[in-house]
N, C-alpha and C positions, 0 to 999 in steps of 0.2 A: 490497502493503501491510500494514504488521501488523493485524488486525481484533481490539481487546484485549479487545470484551465473546464474542468468542467464538473465542477466542486461537488467531488460524488467520493463516497469513499467505495473501494472493490477489494472481491475476493474471490480466490480460484477456491472450487470447492473439488477439490482430488476425486470424492468418491461418488460426484454426477458428472464430471468432467467437464462444469460450465462455471463462468462468471457471476457472481452477486455485484448488483451495483447496488447505489441508496444514495440519497439524497446529504450532502455530510451537514446536516442538520436535522436527522429523522431519526427516529430511534436511539435505542442506549446509545450504540458507537456513535452516534450524529452529535448528541449530546456530549460525550466525551473530546470527539474531533470540537468541538463547540466551544468547549471549556476547559479544557486541557484538565480535567478534573477526573478522578480515578473514582468508576463504581462500583460498589460491591449489593449486587439487587441478592436478596436471598429467596424472595415468590416474584418473577419475572411476570406475569399478567397480575400484578395487583402494583406492580409501579406504569403509573400515565404514561411514561416515556419508553417503555416499552412499548414495540411493534412489531407483531406476530405475525404481517405479512410477510414473510419472510419466512417462517416455522411453515405454513400451509403454503407457499409456494415450492417449497422443499419435502415436506412430508412430516417435520421435526416436531418435538416440543420442547421449549423452553424452559425449564425449572426454575437455574439460575445462574447469575451472570456476576463474572470479575471482569471490569473492560477498563480501560488504561490505557494514555496518548502513547504513540513513541515518538520523540523527538530526533532529527539530525544533533551532529555535532553541533550547530549554533543554535540549536534549543529554538529549532523552529518543528514543528508539530508535521508528522512523514505519511501519520497510518492509527491506526487503534490497534489493538490486538483483547482476544476477546477468551476466557475459558467461562464455556458454560455444562454445567452439568457435572458439578461435583459428585463422586461415585456415594457417598454419604455425607448427608446435612450439608452445611453451608460452605462458603469460602470464608475461611479466617486471616487474617492478618497475617500471620506466616505466607501466605497464598499469594497475597499482595507484595510482601518482601519479597520473595519466590521469584513473580513475577514482573515485578520493578526491575531487579538485577537480570535479566533475562530482559528485558526489553530497553536496558542502558546498551546492551549489546546487538539487540536486535539492529537499533537505531544504526550502529558504527555499520553495520554489516548492510542493511539495504540502505544506508550513505556511499560504504566503496561500490555495489555494485549500477547504484545509479550513475557518481562517476567511472565506470568504465564501462557503462551504455556510451556513456557521453562521448567517450574516447574512441569507442569502434564507432560509432556515428560520423565524428568528426574523419577518422581514419578514410571511411568509406567513400566522404563527400571528397577528402583531397585525392583519393583513386579517381577517382570520377572524373575527377575536374582535368586531372594532367593527362589520362586517355582523351580527352577534351581535347584538349591544347593540341598534343600529338597528332591528334586527327585532323587536324586545321593546320597541321604545317606541309607548306610543299618547299618542297629537295629543287634547290637551283644548284645550277654551276656560277665560275665565276663571272661570269658574263649576263646575271640573273635569265638564262634559261633553263627549262624544266628538262 
């Protein structure tokens, strides 16, 4: 996912229960986020855009990568997806087509999730404001006495 405020890409690694954050211009994912172009790289360590520091930090060895941008319905970049280490061979144009179709659906789902999150935040804000107002209300009788 793209964090525009921090100009970073971030992801949660489920198997490690931790978050990875990188500058939105670093490595393969950063290149894709910066350019909006798909990259299909058969030998990651031979590509000068590849940054092996994430591999080192999580104890992994990336062989090949298919990385593609994810856009929302307004065609704004909201993230990137990566397929890493195809079991046999390198990623094909068929893999690219499948991932493109997936990314269209992912972009819609992510945008809906972000909209839902903002609605929940607005709801909580309004609830807090109403509570603050009701806490500050002083009840009086018709003569203005408490």
